[in-house]
N, C-alpha and C positions, 0 to 999 in steps of 0.2 A: 486440638487445633480446629476451630469452627469457622463458619463462613465470615463472621465479623472479623476474625483475625486475618483471614485471607484478603478481605476487602481493604484492611489497613495496610497490609503488605503491598497490594497492587497500587494503592494510592501513593504510597511512599516511593515505589519503584518508578512511578510516572512523573512525580514532581521533585523527587530527591531532596526534600526539605521536611524535616521533622515537625517544625512549627506549622508549616502549611498543611501537612497531613492531619495534625491535631485539630486545626481549624476546620478542615474539610469534613472530618469524621466526628466533630463535636465531642472530642475527648481531650484530656490533658496531654502535653508533650511527654511527661514521664510515662503515661500509659502507652503511648506509641512505642517508646523505647523498650518498655517491659514486654510488650507484645512481640516485637521483633527479636528480642533476646530469647524469649521463650521458644519462638519458632526455630531459631537457629540451634537451640539446645535439642529440640525434638528431632530436627533433621540431621543434626551432627555436622552441619556445614555452615560456613559464613555466607550470609546473603548480601551484605553491604560492606564496602570499605567506607570508613567514616573518620574524619578528623575535624578540627575546628573550622576548617575552610570549606570542605565539600563532603558530599555523600555520593557514592557511586555503587552501582550494582556489581557484584562479583560475577565471574563466569557461571557459577552455580546459581546465583541470583537471577541471571538472565534466563537460564533454562527453566527455573521454577516459575518466573514471572509469565513466560509464554504459555505454560500449561495451566497455571492458575487463572490467568486472564480468560482463557477459553472456558474453563470450568464455571467461572462466575457469570460469563456471558450466557452460557447455556442454561444455567440455573435461573438467571433473571428472565430470560426469554420464556422458559417453562412456566414461571410464575405468571408472567403477563398473559401467555396463551390460556392458562387455566382460568385466570380471573376474567378474561375477555370472553371466553367460551361460556362462562356462567352468566355474565352480565349482558354482553352485546353481540356475541357471536363473531367478533372480529378475528382476523388472522394477522400474524406478524410476518414481515418480510425483511430479512437482514441481508444487505448487499455488501460484499467485500470488495475493496479496491486497493490500489497501491498509492492512492492520493496524488496522482499526477495533476498538474495544472489543467490538463485537458479534461479530466474527470471533474475537477472542481468547477469547471466552466459549464459543462453540458449536463451533468447529472442532476443538480438541483432543479433545473428547468424541466427536465424530463420527468422527474418524480412529482413536481408540482402539477404538471398536466395529467399525469397518470392518476393522481389522487382526486382530480376533478371527476374522472370517470369511475373511480373505485375508492370512494371515501371510507369503505368498510375495512380497508387495510391500514395497518400501522407499520411504518417503514423505518429502518435503522441503517446506519452506515458504520462500517468498521474498516480501518486501514491496517494493512499488513504487507510484508514482502510477499512476492509471488509464490514462493514455496510454502509459506505459512497459509496463504489463501487456499491452496489446493488441499492442504491437510485439514483445515477447518471445514472445508466443503465436504470432504470425505467423512469427517466426524459428525456431520449434520449440525455443526455450530454456525454455519453460514448457509443461506438458501441459494444465493447467486453470487458469482464473482465475475469481475471484469478482467480479462486476460487476452493476450495475443494467442492466435490459434496454435502457433508452434509450441506454446507452453502447455498444451493439453494433449497428453499422450495416453490417457486412461480411457479404455473402452467403456467404462461405466459412466462417463461424462458426456453430455451433449454440448456442442458449441453452436451458438447462434450469432451470425455475422452482423456487425454494426458498421464497421468501417474498414476500408482498405488503404494501404499506403506503402511507402518505401522509406529507407533510411535517409536522413539529412544530417548535415553538420550544423549545429547551432553555434553561431559565432557572435562575438561582441560587435555592436554597431561601430562602424568606422574601421573594422579590420579589413585588410586587403582582400580577403576571401569574399567579402560582400559584393565585390565587383564581378565575381565569377558566376556563370550560370550553373556550373557543375565543378566539383572538385573530386579528385581520386584519393584513395587511401594513402598513396605515396606522397601526396601533397602535404601530409601532416608532418613530414620531416622537419625537425627543428621547432615544432610547436608544443605548447603546453596543452595536454589533452586530459580532460576530466571524464573518467569512465565510471560505470556503475559496478558495485561489487557483485559477487556471484549470487547472493540471496535476492537481490533486487533486479537481476538481469535475466530476461527470458533467453531461451536457447539461441535463437538467431542473432540477437544482439551480442551475446557472449561469444559466439563464433566470430563475429565481425571484430569485436574488441581483441580477441586472441590473434586474429589474422594481423591486425595492425601492430599489436605488441611484438609479434614474432618477426614481422617482415619490414616494418618501417623503422629505419635507424634514426637516432638523434631526437627522440621524442621524450618529453618530460611528463610522466604519467602520475596522475592523482586519482584516487578512488573515493567515491561517496556512496552512501547507502539509501538515497532516494532521489527522485527526479527533481524535486523542489530544490534540494541543495545544489544539484548540478546547474539548474537554471540560475540560481542566485550567484553562483561563482562566475558563470558566463556574463551575467548582467554587470558584475563587478569588474569585468575585464581580465579575470584571472586566467582564463583559457577557453578552450573549445570543447563541446561535448557532442555526442551523437545520440540520435533518438529517432523513432518513427515520426514521419511528418504530421500525422494526425495528433501527436502529442505537442509538437512545436507550434501548432496553430494558436495555442493559448498564451504564447509569449508576448512581451511588450516591445516598445520602441527601443529598448536597450539591447535587444538581440535580433538576429536575423537568421532564418533557416536557409541553407544553401544545399542544393541537390548533391547527393553523394553517389559517385559512380560505383555502386555496389549492387548488382542486379539481383536482389532477393525480395520478392513481393511479401507483404505482411498483411495479416488480417487480424482484426480486433473485435471482440464481442462479449456476449454474456455466456457464462458456463454454469450448468446446473447438473445435478445428479439425474441419471436416467430413471431411477426408481422414486424420485421425489413426488409426493402426492399433495403437496401444499398448493391449493388452487391459486394463491397469490403469485407463485412462480410462473405458472402457465400464463396468467393474465398479464403479468409484467413483461414477460418475453414477447408475447403477442403485440402488446402496445408499443414496446420499444422498437421492435423490428419494423412495425408499421409506421411509426413516427419517423424513423431514419429514412425509410423508403420514400415517404412523402416529402 
């Protein structure tokens, strides 16, 4: 099992289409099938469910994908760092995020301005759930991650503040809650509520969701695995979700944030390892915190 085989597996895991993977990897479709079959034989487990209509990762496939993706990212970054050190002396900076609309709105602009001051750095983005972000940061596969402060309980990590906020309910435009200045968790009685699953849910939000689940009767609960999906369902009028107000700032005219009477302050920022020696990390943290302050 070599790096090329791992790359084929990752590509198929991400698009779940043998023909597309063959096209992406510039090989034949039978070659893709043979590679996956050989990997499954070597591992002794099935990686994909497949029939004439669809291809899906198995549970074992999901586990293998997460680890292999990290290995390939680390390998590719090492190759880039080595080549750049030899040719131009550039450093790489890989930033991990949960791909919220808030991050999609502010991060490209922030990086664009940063690179005007520091063109010597090459920057990459990676999207993962918050648990995976912390693991990849600890494994040095990521240089910086964007998280809420309550999600950082490791003394080996540094938190750098970028934004403060509180929880809001994001409701569809035209919903009766849009007329209120504030709602309480008890007001969710009889409502369709869209919550984040545990992998994508920081501790304080998980605590709030559990409080609502256990104490508010008559709610119809649905769970999703990222903020974008929750936003889309609210935009479609399917239900209401809860999130920090600095995340809801990126929503459109189809939704409206309403203050939630749940008095827990939140902080959001950049997290890095205390022992990190990459100069790009220090420069980006300094720039980002200065830019937010200004």
